[in-house]
C-alpha positions in Angstrom: 0.0 0.0 0.0 1.2 3.5 -0.8 1.1 6.6 1.4 0.0 8.6 -1.6 -3.5 10.1 -1.1 -3.5 10.1 2.7 -3.5 13.4 4.4 -0.2 14.1 6.2 0.2 16.6 8.9 3.7 17.9 9.8 4.5 20.1 12.8 7.4 21.2 14.9 7.4 20.5 18.6 8.5 22.8 21.3 11.8 20.9 21.6 12.6 21.6 17.9 11.9 18.0 16.7 9.4 17.4 13.9 6.4 15.1 13.8 4.8 13.8 10.6 1.4 12.0 11.0 -1.3 10.3 9.0 -4.4 11.1 11.2 -6.5 8.5 9.4 -4.2 5.6 10.4 -4.0 5.0 14.1 -0.5 5.1 15.5 1.1 6.3 12.2 3.5 9.0 13.1 7.2 9.7 13.0 9.3 11.9 15.2 12.6 13.1 13.7 15.2 15.8 14.1 14.5 17.6 10.8 11.4 18.4 8.8 12.8 16.5 5.8 13.4 13.3 7.8 9.9 13.1 9.4 7.9 12.4 6.2 10.5 10.0 5.0 10.4 8.0 8.2 6.6 8.2 8.1 6.6 6.2 4.9 8.4 3.3 6.6 6.1 3.5 9.6 3.1 3.4 7.2 4.4 0.4 5.4 5.0 -1.5 8.7 1.5 -0.7 9.9 0.0 -1.8 6.6 1.9 -5.1 6.7 0.8 -5.8 10.2 -2.8 -5.0 9.3 -2.6 -7.4 6.3 -1.2 -10.2 8.5 -4.0 -9.7 11.0 -6.7 -9.4 8.2 -7.5 -5.8 9.2 -8.4 -3.4 6.3 -6.5 -0.1 6.2 -8.5 3.1 6.4 -9.6 4.4 3.1 -7.8 7.3 1.4 -9.6 10.5 2.1 
């Protein structure tokens, strides 16, 4: 499954780190040191969650 089509939110925390999140996918977020790293790491997190869902027979949330 591809991350494309999902809404991604990116914001900076008070400590200067960056968070990228897909709100439609529970637990799908990445916390990284730079704004560029956060969405790249998010892709890996998304793939892991999708694989886990597939193994459990759980459908992924639809693209919004």
